[in-house]
N, C-alpha and C positions, 0 to 999 in steps of 0.2 A: 201120391200122398203117403207120407210115412205112417205105417200102421201103428207104430208106438205113440206117435203124437195124437192120432185119431182116438186111441184108447184113453190117452191122458185128458184130451179135451172132454170126452164123455164122462170120464171119472169126476171131473170138477163141475161140469155143467149140470149133470143129473141131480146131485143133492141140492144144488142152488135152485133149480126149477122146482124140485119137489117141495121146497120150503115156501113157495108162493101159494096164494089162495086160488081157489078155482076160477073166479071171475077174472082175476089178474092173468092167470095162465091162459085163459081163453082169448083175452085181449092180445097177449104176446103171440099166441099162435095165429091169430087173424092177421097181425101185423107182418109176421115173417112169411105168410103164405100157405098156412095149413088149411086144407079144405074141411068145411063144416066142423070147426073146432068145438062148438057147443054140443055136438052129438057124440063126442069122444070121451072115454073115461080118462082119468088123470094120467095114468101111466102110459096109455096110448097116445095122449096129446104130447106128453113129454118126449116120447120116441119120435114122433113126427117133427117136432121142433128141432131135435138133435140131428135127425136125418137131413133136414133142410140145410142146416148149418155145415154139415159134413159133405154135402153133395150127393147123398144116397137117394134123395127125394127132390124132385123139382117143385118149387113153390108154384101155387096157382096164380094166374094173373089177377090183378085187382079189377073188379067190376064195379062200375058206377050205376048199375041197374038196381032197381028195387028201393025199398025204404032205407033211410040212413040207419047204420049200426048203432045200437045202444051200448053204452059202457065200453067204448073203445079206447078210453084213456087209461094209461098205466104209468108208473113212475119211470121217467127216462133213464134213471140210474140202472134199471134192470136191463134195458137194451144196451147201455154202455158196458155193463159187466160182461154180457154175452159177446159184445164186439171185442172187448179186451181179450177174452179167452180165444176168440177166433184169431185175433192178431198174434197171440202167443203160440198157438199150436197149428193153425190151419193154413196160414198165408205163406206161400212160397214165392218170394219176389222173382220177377222175370224182367230182364232188360229188353224192352221193345226196341224195334228199329227206329221208331220216331214217336215220341210221345208228346202230345199237346194237351194241356189241361182243358177240360171241358168247360170249366167255369172261367169267366172273364176276370173276375177279381180273385186273385190268388191269396190264400190265407198266409202263405209264407213268402213275404215280399223280399226282394233283393235289390234295394236301391243302391247299395254300396258295391254291387258286383256287376254293373252294366259292362265293365271292361272284359269280364270273363265271358259273358254272353256274346260280346262282340268278336272275341277271339274264336268262339265255338257256335257260329250261326246255325249250324245244322244239327246241333245236339239238342238234348231234351231241355225243357223249361227248368231254370234254376229256382230251387226252393231254399228258404232260409228260416230257421226257427231256433228255439232253445231246447236243448235236450233235457228231458225229464222222465222219470220212471213212475208210471201209474199202474197199479195193480200188476206189477212184475213185468210190464211191457215198456220198452224203451221207445219213447215218442219224440218227435219235434213238435213243439207247441208254438203258437204265434208269439212274437216277441213282446207285444203289449199285454199278454196274458188275459185277453178277453175271450172266454170260451164261446165258440160258434158251432160246435159239433164236428169240426173237421180236424183230423190229426194226421201226422205222417209217421209211419212206423220205421224204425231203424233196425235191421236184422242183426243177429248176434255176430255174424262174420264181420261186419263193419265196425261194430263196437270194439271187438277184440283187435282187429287190424289196426285201428287208429287210436286205440286207448281212450275212447270218449268217456267223458264224465258228465254227471248232471250239472247243468249250469252252462255248458259249452254252447256257443253260438255256432251253429253248423250250417254251411252252405252246401247243397247237394243236388244231384240229379234224382229223379224219381220216376217210377213206373206205377201204373194202377193195376192192382190185383184184387179181384173180388170186391170192387168199389172202394178199396182202401188204398191210399198212396203209400208206397214202400220205397225207401231210399235205395238206389242202386250203385251210386258212387259219391264219395265225399270230395268236395272241392276245396273248401277252407274250413278252419277251426279258429274261432275267435279272431277272424280277420287275417289269419296267416295260413300259408300253405301247410298241410299236415307235417311235411318233412321238417319244417322250421319251428315247430312247437317244442318249447323247452319249459317244463314246469318247475317252479321253485317250491320248496317244502313250505307248507303253510304254517307249520309249527316254528320255523326258524325266523324269529322276529328280532328286530333291532330298534333302537330309539329313533323316533321321528324327529327330523331336523329341518326338512325343507318345507318352508311355508307355502300355502296356497294363496295366490293373488286374488284380491277382491276390489282394490282401489285403482283407478286410473284417472288421471287428472282430465282426460279428454272424453271418456266414455262413461265411467261409473264413479260418480262423485257424491253419492248419497252418504248420509251420516252412518248408515249401516255398513257401507263399504269401508268408511274410514275406521269405524270401530273394529271391524274384523281384521283390517291390515295393521292398525297401530295399537289397538288396546288389547284385543283378544285373538292374536293370530292363530290360525289353525294349520298345523303342519300335516303333511301327507302321512297318514298312518295313525292319527290320533283318534281317541274315543272322546267325543264331546257331547255335552248335554246342554240343551237350551231349556232353562227352567223358569217358570213364571206362574203367577195366578192366572185364572181364566181371563181372557179378553185383554191381555197385555201386549199382544202383537207378535206372538210366536210364528204364525203362519206367514205373516207379512215379512218378518225377519228371514225366514227360510226362502221365501220367494226371491227376495233381493239377493240372498247368498246364491241361490241357484242361477240367477241371471248373470251375475258377475263372474262366478267361478267357470261357467261354461264358456263365456266369451274370452276371458283373459288367460285361460290355461289350456292351450291347444293339446297338451299331452294328458289332459284329465277327462275322464268319462264321468259325467254327472248324472246320477240316477236319483229319482224322486219316489219314495214310497208313501202313499196316503192310505191310511187304514181307517175304515168306518167314517169317512168324512162326508160333508155335504157335496152335492155336485158342483155348486158354485165355487167352493173352495178348490176342488180339483181342477175346475176350468181355469183358475188363476195360474196354474203351472203349465198349461198346454203350450203357450207361446214361448215358454222359457227354455224347455228342453225338448229333445227329439221325442216323437210320438212313442217310439219303442222304449224310451228310457223313463217314461212315466207309468209306474205300475201302481194301480189303485183299486180300492174296494169301497163302496159306499155303505152307509148305515142300513141299506136295504139287502145287502149280501149277508148270508149266514156266516156264523163264526168260522166254520171250516174253510169257506172261501177266503175270508180275510187272512187267516193264517197261511193258507196256501200261497197267496200273492206275496206275503212277506218272505216266505221261504224261497219263492221263485226268484225274486230279485237278489236275495242274499247269495244264493248259489251262483248266480251269474257274476256278481261282484267278486266273489272268492275265486272263481275260475279265471276271471280277467287278471286278478292280482297275481295268481300263480303263474300266469303266462307273461308277466312283466309289465302289465298296464297299471296305471294309477286311477283309482276310483274314489269318488266322493259320493257317499249315499246319505241323502237327507230323509229323515223319517218324521212323519207327522201323523200320529204321535205314538210314543211308547205306551201311554195310558190306554188308548184304544186298542193297541195290540195285546196288552195284558188282559183286558176284558174279553177279547175275542178268544185268546188261548184258554182263558179260565173257564169258558163256556163249552169247550170241546172235551171229548173223551181223553185226549192226550194229558190233560192235567189231573185225571183221576188217580187215586191211589197214594197221594202224598199227604203232607201235613197242612192243615188249614192255618193260615197266618192272619195277620191284622186285616180287618175289613173283608174277610172272605177270600182273600188271596191264597191260592194254592202254592205250596212250596215248588212244585214242578213248573208252574207259571213263572215264578221268580227266576228259577234256574234257567228257563228258556230266554227270558229277557237279558239276563247276564251273558249268556252265550251269544246272543244276537249282537249286543253292544261290544262284547269282548272279541268279536270277529274282526274289529278294526285293528290293523297292524301294518307295519312296514316290514316287508320280507327281506331277508338277507340276500337271497339270490332270485329276486322277483320284483314285482311292483309294490303297490301299497293299496290298502283299503282304509278309508277314512269314513267315520260315521258321525254325523251330527244329528242328534235325535231331540225332539221336543218332549218335554215333561211338564205336567201340570201339578201344582201344589196349592194348598189353601182352598181346595174345592168344597170342603166339608165332608169329603169322603176319606177316612183314614187310610184306605188302601193306596190312594194317590201319594200321600205324603210318605208312606212306607216305601213305595216304588222309587220315589225320587232320592230318598236317603240311600237305599241299597245300590242304585245305579251310579250315583254320584261317587260311591266308595270305589267303584272300579274304573271311573273315567279319569282322564288326565287333563281335562279342560272343563270348566263350568262357566256358562254365560247365563247370568240371571237377569230377568226383567222384573220391573216393579209396576204396580198398578197406578201409583200417584202420577207418573209422567204420561202413562197411556191415556188416562182420563182427560189430560190436557192436550192430547193429540200431538205429543212430542215423541218422536221415534228416531232411533230405538230407545225404548224405555229402560235403559240399562241401570241396573242396581249396582252402583259403583262400590258400595260397601261390601257386597257379598261375591261379586264376580272376581275371577282371577284375572287381573289386568297387569300389563307390563308397567314397569317404572320407566322414568325418563332415562335412567342409566342403562336399561336393558334394550332400548330401541334407538336406532339411528333414524331420525325423523326430520321432516321439513319443519319450517317454522309453524305451519298450521298444525302439524302433528304434535309439536311441542306444546302448542296452546291447548290442544285437546287433553294431553297428559296433565297439564296444569289445572285444567278444569275439573279434574277428579278430586280435587282437595275437599270438595263438599258437594252435597246434592244440589245446592243452590247454584254453585258455579257451572256445574254440568248442565243444569237446566238453562242457564243463561247462554251457554255455548250452543245448545240446540236451537234456541230462539233466534240467535244471531245467524246461524248457518242454515236456517230453514229446516223443514221436516221431510225433505225429499229422500 
């Protein structure tokens, strides 16, 4: 073990442990295997914990004899911080002759790489996850971003060799060292061989001109699909806002868009981000996109977790776009994301705006929506995000105005049609829709354009064509 790394580990771990309370420190010591932690003084207990982590002292085996231990619980984040420090300084990955994961259910699934495993039947298990940096350590995390305590560490030598970035989807072999999985060799990055990766500059953007398909006369014939194809077409690389009062059908609109886009555009990766939503709302997306492409947080998650999931999927989308792939990211909703970010420490230190909105929160939202673009030498990232207005909270109206200012497509829904169960409840006076001269349409498409002359004629069109 490198003496310099041992010293650095102790230098960071000791002040962290010293800041814990006595009872918490005793629980940590008991958990890692310190003998008789309640009889030791604080400095002695810290020494024993560090010695166990560095291998200078063997932990005592767990005994099930005697009465249950009291006050054995402590914050899991403490253990995670110590594990992160160990992964950063103490783990030296080794490539075993044959490694088979002990658990039957692998955290890092590899459904798209069965061919690789077939070609290498005697090699290690293939792991697949998304690259992320946590507490200074480069990890692979599960693609669905649901934390279950297991992570895979990527050593510095592989990061530098393959120029890995946060958001990359990495397929690799891994060995187990000190109960932690460590990558030993990289197989693919974002679905390509490492030698084939060419990244376009994310700052080099051009105008979006290629529309995304939503309507198909044999499979997707809903009114929402017709409106997206004929009235408010979304091009690859656009920043689009779906704006409406509450309960006007935003989530329904996004679900139908996700279903059609994923089936009719083979070259398009459709991601769905749900922030602070109810479980049943999230369940509505499960059958529409791949499990790994649905990233969500419920209202039960803390704000930090909600912001982390949003950043997690955005980093993947950007990485895909840089590598030449086309991505559609559907966000439900920007208002929930704003409230989550506003409640974290990241928003501190700025100016307070309308309704208690922090200026740093607004800048974060603009940066998130502004990430949509078509790259000159790469792929594209399209963002369609839901926004609420008229909620009675001035913050929501302020966010809608500010984000619409940087968007290049607005789709607005109205409450009057939604209460009549007519969908999509498009507000034809406020949405940016094509004219008959701008679109080459079928007879039905021309009839839809003609129906936009008034709200009454559009309502008649919806009633005539059903509400599918």
